[in-house]
C-alpha positions in Angstrom: 174.9 49.3 -59.1 172.7 52.6 -60.0 171.6 55.9 -59.0 170.0 56.4 -55.3 167.3 59.3 -54.9 164.8 58.8 -52.8 162.7 61.5 -54.2 158.8 61.2 -54.0 156.8 60.4 -57.1 153.1 60.2 -58.4 152.6 56.5 -59.3 149.2 54.6 -61.1 148.7 51.4 -59.1 146.4 48.9 -61.0 145.4 46.1 -58.6 148.2 47.1 -56.0 151.0 47.2 -58.8 153.1 49.9 -60.4 151.7 50.7 -64.0 153.0 54.3 -64.6 154.8 56.8 -62.3 155.8 60.3 -62.9 159.3 61.3 -62.4 160.8 64.8 -62.8 157.7 66.4 -65.4 157.9 63.0 -67.3 155.9 59.7 -67.3 157.2 56.2 -67.2 155.3 53.4 -68.1 155.5 50.3 -66.6 156.8 47.1 -68.7 158.0 44.6 -67.2 158.1 44.0 -62.9 161.4 42.6 -62.1 161.1 42.0 -58.5 158.8 42.8 -55.6 159.7 42.7 -51.7 158.7 43.5 -48.3 160.5 45.0 -45.5 159.4 46.6 -42.0 160.3 50.2 -41.4 163.3 50.6 -39.5 161.7 53.3 -36.9 158.5 51.0 -36.6 157.2 51.2 -32.2 154.9 48.6 -31.5 153.0 50.5 -29.0 152.5 53.4 -31.8 151.1 51.3 -34.1 148.4 48.0 -34.7 150.2 46.6 -37.8 154.0 47.5 -38.4 154.4 49.8 -40.9 155.6 47.9 -44.6 157.5 49.4 -47.3 157.0 47.5 -50.5 159.3 47.7 -53.0 158.9 47.4 -56.8 162.0 47.1 -59.5 160.5 47.6 -62.7 161.8 48.1 -66.1 160.1 51.1 -67.4 160.4 54.0 -70.2 159.6 57.2 -71.3 159.9 58.0 -74.6 163.0 56.0 -75.3 164.5 53.1 -74.1 163.3 51.4 -71.1 165.4 51.3 -67.7 165.3 49.7 -64.6 163.9 51.4 -61.5 163.5 51.2 -58.2 160.2 52.3 -56.8 159.4 52.1 -53.0 155.7 52.3 -51.4 156.1 53.1 -47.4 151.9 51.9 -45.8 152.6 54.1 -43.1 152.9 57.4 -45.2 151.1 56.1 -48.2 154.0 58.0 -50.2 155.8 56.5 -53.0 159.7 57.1 -53.7 161.6 56.2 -56.4 164.5 54.8 -54.7 167.0 54.0 -57.3 167.9 53.9 -61.0 169.9 50.9 -62.2 172.6 51.1 -64.4 
């Protein structure tokens, strides 16, 4: 199941893929991308945007000075913000 957070994080990308992120003052290195998918924002209104804002989801295996865990990162194309959406057990 996992724990849902929805907290802002800082992400370093390489060719559009997350390679590192900072959460709670710790740096996590992405070791493996487990899954990747795109959804449209539910609050999108066609009259206000040329392109629908997307949320790009990345499920990654990442670690920080210890055993790796699985994390779900979310990038909102409308705001440019990255969130740590979930930490999976």
